[in-house]
VEXNUBA-466812 format. One record per residue (C-alpha): residue number from 0; x, y, z. Coordinates in steps of 0.2 Angstrom, whole numbers, plus 5000, padded with zeros to 4 digits. Layout:
<rs>
+-----+------+------+------+
: num :   c1 :   c2 :   c3 :
+-----+------+------+------+
: NUM :    X :    Y :    Z :
...
+-----+------+------+------+
</rs>
This chain:
<rs>
+-----+------+------+------+
: num :   c1 :   c2 :   c3 :
+-----+------+------+------+
:   0 : 5173 : 5141 : 4767 :
:   1 : 5191 : 5144 : 4762 :
:   2 : 5200 : 5145 : 4779 :
:   3 : 5190 : 5138 : 4794 :
:   4 : 5192 : 5119 : 4799 :
:   5 : 5184 : 5108 : 4786 :
:   6 : 5173 : 5098 : 4798 :
:   7 : 5167 : 5114 : 4807 :
:   8 : 5163 : 5123 : 4790 :
:   9 : 5153 : 5108 : 4783 :
:  10 : 5143 : 5107 : 4800 :
:  11 : 5139 : 5125 : 4800 :
:  12 : 5133 : 5125 : 4782 :
:  13 : 5123 : 5108 : 4784 :
:  14 : 5113 : 5112 : 4800 :
:  15 : 5102 : 5126 : 4792 :
:  16 : 5099 : 5115 : 4777 :
:  17 : 5093 : 5100 : 4788 :
:  18 : 5077 : 5110 : 4793 :
:  19 : 5073 : 5114 : 4775 :
:  20 : 5075 : 5096 : 4770 :
:  21 : 5065 : 5090 : 4784 :
:  22 : 5051 : 5102 : 4780 :
:  23 : 5050 : 5094 : 4763 :
:  24 : 5049 : 5076 : 4769 :
:  25 : 5036 : 5081 : 4783 :
:  26 : 5023 : 5084 : 4770 :
:  27 : 5023 : 5066 : 4764 :
:  28 : 5027 : 5059 : 4782 :
:  29 : 5012 : 5068 : 4789 :
:  30 : 5000 : 5063 : 4775 :
:  31 : 5007 : 5045 : 4777 :
:  32 : 5004 : 5045 : 4796 :
:  33 : 4987 : 5052 : 4796 :
:  34 : 4980 : 5042 : 4781 :
:  35 : 4988 : 5026 : 4788 :
:  36 : 4975 : 5028 : 4802 :
:  37 : 4961 : 5026 : 4789 :
:  38 : 4966 : 5009 : 4784 :
:  39 : 4979 : 4999 : 4773 :
:  40 : 4970 : 5002 : 4757 :
:  41 : 4971 : 5021 : 4759 :
:  42 : 4989 : 5020 : 4764 :
:  43 : 4992 : 5009 : 4749 :
:  44 : 4984 : 5023 : 4738 :
:  45 : 4996 : 5036 : 4745 :
:  46 : 5011 : 5025 : 4741 :
:  47 : 5005 : 5024 : 4723 :
:  48 : 5004 : 5043 : 4722 :
:  49 : 5022 : 5045 : 4728 :
:  50 : 5032 : 5042 : 4712 :
:  51 : 5021 : 5054 : 4702 :
:  52 : 5021 : 5068 : 4715 :
:  53 : 5040 : 5066 : 4716 :
:  54 : 5042 : 5066 : 4697 :
:  55 : 5033 : 5083 : 4696 :
:  56 : 5042 : 5090 : 4711 :
:  57 : 5059 : 5085 : 4703 :
:  58 : 5054 : 5094 : 4687 :
:  59 : 5049 : 5110 : 4697 :
:  60 : 5066 : 5109 : 4706 :
:  61 : 5075 : 5107 : 4690 :
:  62 : 5068 : 5122 : 4683 :
:  63 : 5071 : 5131 : 4699 :
:  64 : 5089 : 5126 : 4699 :
:  65 : 5091 : 5132 : 4681 :
:  66 : 5083 : 5149 : 4685 :
:  67 : 5094 : 5151 : 4700 :
:  68 : 5110 : 5147 : 4690 :
:  69 : 5105 : 5160 : 4677 :
:  70 : 5099 : 5173 : 4690 :
:  71 : 5115 : 5171 : 4700 :
:  72 : 5126 : 5175 : 4685 :
:  73 : 5115 : 5190 : 4681 :
:  74 : 5117 : 5196 : 4699 :
:  75 : 5136 : 5194 : 4698 :
:  76 : 5136 : 5205 : 4682 :
:  77 : 5125 : 5218 : 4691 :
:  78 : 5112 : 5217 : 4677 :
:  79 : 5096 : 5221 : 4687 :
:  80 : 5085 : 5221 : 4672 :
:  81 : 5091 : 5204 : 4667 :
:  82 : 5088 : 5197 : 4684 :
:  83 : 5070 : 5203 : 4684 :
:  84 : 5067 : 5196 : 4666 :
:  85 : 5074 : 5179 : 4671 :
:  86 : 5065 : 5178 : 4687 :
:  87 : 5048 : 5183 : 4678 :
:  88 : 5051 : 5172 : 4663 :
:  89 : 5055 : 5157 : 4675 :
:  90 : 5038 : 5158 : 4683 :
:  91 : 5030 : 5160 : 4666 :
:  92 : 5039 : 5144 : 4661 :
:  93 : 5032 : 5136 : 4677 :
:  94 : 5015 : 5141 : 4672 :
:  95 : 5017 : 5133 : 4655 :
:  96 : 5022 : 5117 : 4664 :
:  97 : 5008 : 5118 : 4676 :
:  98 : 4995 : 5119 : 4662 :
:  99 : 5002 : 5104 : 4653 :
: 100 : 5004 : 5095 : 4669 :
: 101 : 4986 : 5097 : 4675 :
: 102 : 4979 : 5093 : 4658 :
: 103 : 4990 : 5077 : 4656 :
: 104 : 4988 : 5072 : 4674 :
: 105 : 4969 : 5072 : 4674 :
: 106 : 4967 : 5064 : 4657 :
: 107 : 4979 : 5050 : 4661 :
: 108 : 4974 : 5048 : 4680 :
: 109 : 4966 : 5030 : 4679 :
: 110 : 4978 : 5022 : 4665 :
: 111 : 4994 : 5029 : 4674 :
: 112 : 4990 : 5022 : 4691 :
: 113 : 4983 : 5006 : 4684 :
: 114 : 5000 : 5004 : 4675 :
: 115 : 5008 : 5006 : 4692 :
: 116 : 4998 : 4992 : 4699 :
: 117 : 4983 : 5001 : 4708 :
: 118 : 4967 : 4991 : 4707 :
: 119 : 4949 : 4992 : 4713 :
: 120 : 4946 : 5003 : 4728 :
: 121 : 4964 : 5008 : 4730 :
: 122 : 4963 : 5015 : 4712 :
: 123 : 4948 : 5025 : 4717 :
: 124 : 4957 : 5032 : 4733 :
: 125 : 4972 : 5036 : 4722 :
: 126 : 4961 : 5046 : 4710 :
: 127 : 4952 : 5055 : 4724 :
: 128 : 4969 : 5061 : 4731 :
: 129 : 4977 : 5065 : 4714 :
: 130 : 4962 : 5075 : 4706 :
: 131 : 4964 : 5088 : 4720 :
: 132 : 4983 : 5088 : 4720 :
: 133 : 4983 : 5091 : 4701 :
: 134 : 4971 : 5105 : 4702 :
: 135 : 4983 : 5113 : 4715 :
: 136 : 4999 : 5111 : 4705 :
: 137 : 5002 : 5130 : 4704 :
: 138 : 5004 : 5130 : 4723 :
: 139 : 5017 : 5117 : 4721 :
: 140 : 5027 : 5123 : 4706 :
: 141 : 5028 : 5142 : 4709 :
: 142 : 5035 : 5141 : 4727 :
: 143 : 5048 : 5129 : 4722 :
: 144 : 5054 : 5140 : 4708 :
: 145 : 5052 : 5155 : 4719 :
: 146 : 5062 : 5148 : 4733 :
: 147 : 5077 : 5145 : 4720 :
: 148 : 5075 : 5163 : 4714 :
: 149 : 5078 : 5169 : 4732 :
: 150 : 5092 : 5157 : 4735 :
: 151 : 5101 : 5164 : 4720 :
: 152 : 5100 : 5181 : 4728 :
: 153 : 5108 : 5174 : 4744 :
: 154 : 5093 : 5174 : 4754 :
: 155 : 5092 : 5156 : 4760 :
: 156 : 5084 : 5160 : 4777 :
: 157 : 5068 : 5166 : 4769 :
: 158 : 5067 : 5151 : 4757 :
: 159 : 5069 : 5140 : 4772 :
: 160 : 5055 : 5149 : 4781 :
: 161 : 5043 : 5147 : 4766 :
: 162 : 5047 : 5129 : 4765 :
: 163 : 5044 : 5126 : 4784 :
: 164 : 5027 : 5136 : 4784 :
: 165 : 5019 : 5124 : 4772 :
: 166 : 5024 : 5109 : 4781 :
: 167 : 5018 : 5116 : 4798 :
: 168 : 5001 : 5121 : 4790 :
: 169 : 4999 : 5104 : 4782 :
: 170 : 5003 : 5095 : 4798 :
: 171 : 4990 : 5104 : 4808 :
: 172 : 4976 : 5103 : 4795 :
: 173 : 4979 : 5084 : 4791 :
: 174 : 4969 : 5077 : 4806 :
: 175 : 4956 : 5090 : 4805 :
: 176 : 4952 : 5087 : 4787 :
: 177 : 4955 : 5069 : 4786 :
: 178 : 4945 : 5064 : 4802 :
: 179 : 4934 : 5079 : 4804 :
: 180 : 4931 : 5090 : 4819 :
: 181 : 4915 : 5100 : 4825 :
: 182 : 4906 : 5107 : 4809 :
: 183 : 4920 : 5101 : 4798 :
: 184 : 4916 : 5084 : 4790 :
: 185 : 4928 : 5070 : 4788 :
: 186 : 4935 : 5070 : 4770 :
: 187 : 4946 : 5054 : 4772 :
: 188 : 4960 : 5053 : 4759 :
: 189 : 4953 : 5069 : 4750 :
: 190 : 4956 : 5078 : 4766 :
: 191 : 4975 : 5074 : 4765 :
: 192 : 4975 : 5082 : 4748 :
: 193 : 4965 : 5097 : 4753 :
: 194 : 4977 : 5100 : 4768 :
: 195 : 4992 : 5098 : 4756 :
: 196 : 4984 : 5111 : 4744 :
: 197 : 4981 : 5123 : 4758 :
: 198 : 4998 : 5121 : 4765 :
: 199 : 5006 : 5123 : 4748 :
: 200 : 4995 : 5139 : 4745 :
: 201 : 5002 : 5147 : 4760 :
: 202 : 5020 : 5145 : 4753 :
: 203 : 5013 : 5151 : 4737 :
: 204 : 5006 : 5167 : 4745 :
: 205 : 5022 : 5170 : 4755 :
: 206 : 5034 : 5167 : 4740 :
: 207 : 5024 : 5178 : 4729 :
: 208 : 5023 : 5192 : 4742 :
: 209 : 5042 : 5191 : 4745 :
: 210 : 5046 : 5191 : 4726 :
: 211 : 5034 : 5205 : 4721 :
: 212 : 5034 : 5217 : 4736 :
: 213 : 5049 : 5214 : 4746 :
: 214 : 5062 : 5210 : 4734 :
: 215 : 5054 : 5218 : 4719 :
: 216 : 5062 : 5205 : 4708 :
: 217 : 5048 : 5203 : 4696 :
: 218 : 5043 : 5214 : 4681 :
: 219 : 5026 : 5217 : 4673 :
: 220 : 5034 : 5223 : 4656 :
: 221 : 5029 : 5212 : 4642 :
: 222 : 5044 : 5205 : 4633 :
: 223 : 5047 : 5202 : 4615 :
: 224 : 5045 : 5183 : 4610 :
: 225 : 5064 : 5182 : 4607 :
: 226 : 5068 : 5189 : 4624 :
: 227 : 5057 : 5176 : 4633 :
: 228 : 5064 : 5162 : 4622 :
: 229 : 5082 : 5167 : 4626 :
: 230 : 5078 : 5167 : 4645 :
: 231 : 5070 : 5150 : 4643 :
: 232 : 5085 : 5143 : 4634 :
: 233 : 5097 : 5150 : 4648 :
: 234 : 5086 : 5142 : 4661 :
: 235 : 5083 : 5125 : 4653 :
: 236 : 5102 : 5124 : 4649 :
: 237 : 5104 : 5119 : 4667 :
: 238 : 5086 : 5115 : 4671 :
: 239 : 5083 : 5100 : 4659 :
: 240 : 5098 : 5090 : 4664 :
: 241 : 5095 : 5094 : 4683 :
: 242 : 5077 : 5089 : 4681 :
: 243 : 5081 : 5074 : 4671 :
: 244 : 5093 : 5068 : 4685 :
: 245 : 5081 : 5071 : 4698 :
: 246 : 5066 : 5062 : 4689 :
: 247 : 5076 : 5046 : 4687 :
: 248 : 5073 : 5042 : 4706 :
: 249 : 5054 : 5043 : 4706 :
: 250 : 5053 : 5034 : 4689 :
: 251 : 5063 : 5020 : 4696 :
: 252 : 5053 : 5020 : 4712 :
: 253 : 5037 : 5018 : 4701 :
: 254 : 5044 : 5003 : 4693 :
: 255 : 5049 : 4996 : 4711 :
: 256 : 5031 : 5000 : 4717 :
: 257 : 5024 : 4990 : 4702 :
: 258 : 5034 : 4975 : 4707 :
: 259 : 5029 : 4976 : 4725 :
: 260 : 5010 : 4978 : 4720 :
: 261 : 5011 : 4960 : 4715 :
: 262 : 5011 : 4955 : 4733 :
: 263 : 4995 : 4964 : 4738 :
: 264 : 4989 : 4981 : 4746 :
: 265 : 4997 : 4977 : 4762 :
: 266 : 5014 : 4976 : 4754 :
: 267 : 5012 : 4992 : 4745 :
: 268 : 5006 : 5001 : 4761 :
: 269 : 5021 : 4994 : 4770 :
: 270 : 5033 : 4999 : 4756 :
: 271 : 5026 : 5016 : 4756 :
: 272 : 5028 : 5018 : 4775 :
: 273 : 5046 : 5012 : 4774 :
: 274 : 5051 : 5023 : 4760 :
: 275 : 5044 : 5039 : 4769 :
: 276 : 5054 : 5033 : 4785 :
: 277 : 5069 : 5031 : 4773 :
: 278 : 5068 : 5049 : 4766 :
: 279 : 5066 : 5056 : 4783 :
: 280 : 5081 : 5047 : 4790 :
: 281 : 5092 : 5053 : 4775 :
: 282 : 5087 : 5071 : 4777 :
: 283 : 5103 : 5075 : 4786 :
: 284 : 5114 : 5066 : 4773 :
: 285 : 5104 : 5075 : 4759 :
: 286 : 5108 : 5092 : 4767 :
: 287 : 5126 : 5087 : 4768 :
: 288 : 5126 : 5083 : 4750 :
: 289 : 5118 : 5100 : 4746 :
: 290 : 5132 : 5110 : 4754 :
: 291 : 5147 : 5100 : 4748 :
: 292 : 5144 : 5107 : 4731 :
: 293 : 5147 : 5125 : 4736 :
: 294 : 5161 : 5120 : 4747 :
: 295 : 5170 : 5110 : 4734 :
: 296 : 5167 : 5124 : 4721 :
: 297 : 5175 : 5138 : 4731 :
: 298 : 5190 : 5128 : 4737 :
: 299 : 5193 : 5121 : 4719 :
: 300 : 5192 : 5139 : 4712 :
: 301 : 5205 : 5144 : 4725 :
: 302 : 5216 : 5129 : 4721 :
: 303 : 5215 : 5123 : 4738 :
: 304 : 5214 : 5104 : 4733 :
: 305 : 5219 : 5098 : 4750 :
: 306 : 5203 : 5105 : 4757 :
: 307 : 5193 : 5098 : 4743 :
: 308 : 5200 : 5080 : 4747 :
: 309 : 5197 : 5083 : 4766 :
: 310 : 5179 : 5089 : 4762 :
: 311 : 5175 : 5072 : 4754 :
: 312 : 5184 : 5062 : 4767 :
: 313 : 5175 : 5071 : 4782 :
: 314 : 5158 : 5069 : 4773 :
: 315 : 5160 : 5051 : 4769 :
: 316 : 5166 : 5047 : 4787 :
: 317 : 5151 : 5056 : 4794 :
: 318 : 5140 : 5046 : 4782 :
: 319 : 5147 : 5030 : 4789 :
: 320 : 5145 : 5035 : 4807 :
: 321 : 5127 : 5042 : 4804 :
: 322 : 5122 : 5027 : 4794 :
: 323 : 5128 : 5014 : 4806 :
: 324 : 5119 : 5024 : 4820 :
: 325 : 5103 : 5024 : 4811 :
: 326 : 5104 : 5005 : 4807 :
: 327 : 5107 : 5001 : 4825 :
: 328 : 5091 : 5011 : 4830 :
: 329 : 5080 : 5003 : 4816 :
: 330 : 5087 : 4986 : 4820 :
: 331 : 5079 : 4987 : 4837 :
: 332 : 5064 : 4998 : 4834 :
: 333 : 5058 : 4995 : 4816 :
: 334 : 5042 : 4986 : 4821 :
: 335 : 5037 : 5000 : 4833 :
: 336 : 5041 : 5014 : 4821 :
: 337 : 5031 : 5005 : 4807 :
: 338 : 5016 : 5002 : 4819 :
: 339 : 5015 : 5021 : 4822 :
: 340 : 5008 : 5023 : 4804 :
: 341 : 4997 : 5007 : 4803 :
: 342 : 4993 : 4993 : 4815 :
: 343 : 4989 : 4980 : 4802 :
: 344 : 5002 : 4966 : 4805 :
: 345 : 5006 : 4963 : 4787 :
: 346 : 5009 : 4981 : 4784 :
: 347 : 5020 : 4983 : 4800 :
: 348 : 5030 : 4967 : 4795 :
: 349 : 5033 : 4973 : 4777 :
: 350 : 5038 : 4990 : 4783 :
: 351 : 5050 : 4983 : 4796 :
: 352 : 5058 : 4971 : 4784 :
: 353 : 5062 : 4985 : 4772 :
: 354 : 5068 : 4997 : 4785 :
: 355 : 5080 : 4984 : 4793 :
: 356 : 5087 : 4978 : 4776 :
: 357 : 5089 : 4995 : 4768 :
: 358 : 5095 : 5005 : 4783 :
: 359 : 5111 : 4994 : 4783 :
: 360 : 5116 : 5003 : 4767 :
: 361 : 5112 : 5021 : 4773 :
: 362 : 5131 : 5025 : 4774 :
: 363 : 5133 : 5019 : 4756 :
: 364 : 5118 : 5031 : 4751 :
: 365 : 5127 : 5045 : 4760 :
: 366 : 5143 : 5041 : 4749 :
: 367 : 5132 : 5042 : 4734 :
: 368 : 5123 : 5058 : 4738 :
: 369 : 5139 : 5067 : 4742 :
: 370 : 5149 : 5061 : 4727 :
: 371 : 5135 : 5064 : 4715 :
: 372 : 5134 : 5082 : 4721 :
: 373 : 5153 : 5084 : 4720 :
: 374 : 5154 : 5077 : 4703 :
: 375 : 5143 : 5091 : 4696 :
: 376 : 5155 : 5104 : 4703 :
: 377 : 5170 : 5095 : 4697 :
: 378 : 5163 : 5096 : 4679 :
: 379 : 5158 : 5078 : 4678 :
: 380 : 5139 : 5079 : 4676 :
: 381 : 5139 : 5064 : 4665 :
: 382 : 5147 : 5053 : 4678 :
: 383 : 5134 : 5060 : 4691 :
: 384 : 5120 : 5056 : 4679 :
: 385 : 5127 : 5039 : 4675 :
: 386 : 5128 : 5035 : 4694 :
: 387 : 5109 : 5038 : 4695 :
: 388 : 5105 : 5027 : 4680 :
: 389 : 5117 : 5014 : 4686 :
: 390 : 5109 : 5013 : 4703 :
: 391 : 5091 : 5011 : 4697 :
: 392 : 5091 : 5004 : 4680 :
: 393 : 5106 : 4993 : 4680 :
: 394 : 5106 : 4987 : 4698 :
: 395 : 5090 : 4990 : 4708 :
: 396 : 5076 : 4986 : 4695 :
: 397 : 5085 : 4971 : 4687 :
: 398 : 5090 : 4964 : 4704 :
: 399 : 5073 : 4967 : 4711 :
: 400 : 5065 : 4957 : 4697 :
: 401 : 5078 : 4943 : 4701 :
: 402 : 5075 : 4944 : 4720 :
: 403 : 5057 : 4943 : 4718 :
: 404 : 5058 : 4927 : 4708 :
: 405 : 5070 : 4919 : 4720 :
: 406 : 5065 : 4926 : 4737 :
: 407 : 5048 : 4935 : 4734 :
: 408 : 5046 : 4952 : 4744 :
: 409 : 5062 : 4949 : 4754 :
: 410 : 5072 : 4947 : 4738 :
: 411 : 5065 : 4963 : 4731 :
: 412 : 5070 : 4973 : 4747 :
: 413 : 5087 : 4965 : 4748 :
: 414 : 5090 : 4969 : 4730 :
: 415 : 5087 : 4988 : 4734 :
: 416 : 5099 : 4987 : 4748 :
: 417 : 5112 : 4978 : 4737 :
: 418 : 5110 : 4991 : 4723 :
: 419 : 5113 : 5005 : 4736 :
: 420 : 5128 : 4997 : 4743 :
: 421 : 5136 : 4994 : 4726 :
: 422 : 5132 : 5011 : 4720 :
: 423 : 5140 : 5019 : 4735 :
: 424 : 5156 : 5008 : 4733 :
: 425 : 5157 : 5013 : 4714 :
: 426 : 5154 : 5031 : 4719 :
: 427 : 5169 : 5031 : 4731 :
: 428 : 5180 : 5023 : 4718 :
: 429 : 5175 : 5036 : 4705 :
: 430 : 5178 : 5051 : 4716 :
: 431 : 5195 : 5044 : 4722 :
: 432 : 5200 : 5044 : 4704 :
: 433 : 5193 : 5061 : 4699 :
: 434 : 5201 : 5069 : 4715 :
: 435 : 5218 : 5061 : 4710 :
: 436 : 5217 : 5071 : 4693 :
: 437 : 5215 : 5087 : 4703 :
: 438 : 5230 : 5085 : 4715 :
+-----+------+------+------+
</rs>
């Protein structure tokens, strides 16, 4: 990271991460594709689940990042017992989160999704999916924390394999359980939840096997209350801010979904398809943002400020080229891509409208991803969190409300694109000034 050409270094670091990012996106993309064949009501129901699922995923990833930060420090100090204590206590903390999450999720199932705008049959479909998903939360939370424990040890390859395994299992089980085959009945939208549950359970099994038997990183010794509390404090010191920043996005998306719900089930279904396509499209830029942090951190520590500047420049130039390339593709093929998920004309038109409008700002989103990741390493976490709050609660949601009033659904989607564009520009201005302080 300190000597090789900057562009080559970033490319070599990013490519392996792309597969991990894509595997995470493929869970939702596969569910959306196969459920979309059932009808627009079922597809709309999947769209309502997305903000809630992503909120819980964000919380799990935040705890995992906190565990990874604490464990990596213990590894650096060669304190093996502390490593085992932290790894074990992070999973115990995860179990506590699961217990609260399952109870709260099941108790608030109908009122929560009613608040998001789900009604009638769509609300029933949403409940059918989420009841199963909530009961399988342990298979979601544990592997996410476990993977971050493995990354803290430097084993990113196994973590990537674990992530990919669940996505592959889910992809092949989705059509079998949703539509039925031979003696296996068609479970409809419940089948998508069951397939996800089985896919996640496979990652759970592999993650636990790796942590317990291969790495032997967990301990069965019972700690004193003060010890486990100390571990949790250390984990949550990083975990709470990280989870909070991650949770801003799905919470904001829930608000946007509520606005879109005012235009009917087809609009919600189309919006759901479009956002899945968006997440898939941005996996490469998300992977780049993931590696810019370690790159900047190491070069900053070595006082190689020119390489830090070059890293941001290369990343932003790539974001422009990649974003414009995607926009060109979607400008021509948005309708055909949307039709792969559902053939309802209104669903296709809604999804294509969003994809065309928002893909124009993919380059700006790349700026935002890269700058946000870099600001944390440059010891500007409040600026990073501020960008997230600005993008959603100062720009996207207020502009979407105004756009809805003036231009209906087109105004909502255009507002989202404008918020991305403005945030990208502001991010670039901020990072330029911050880097000037580190010359």
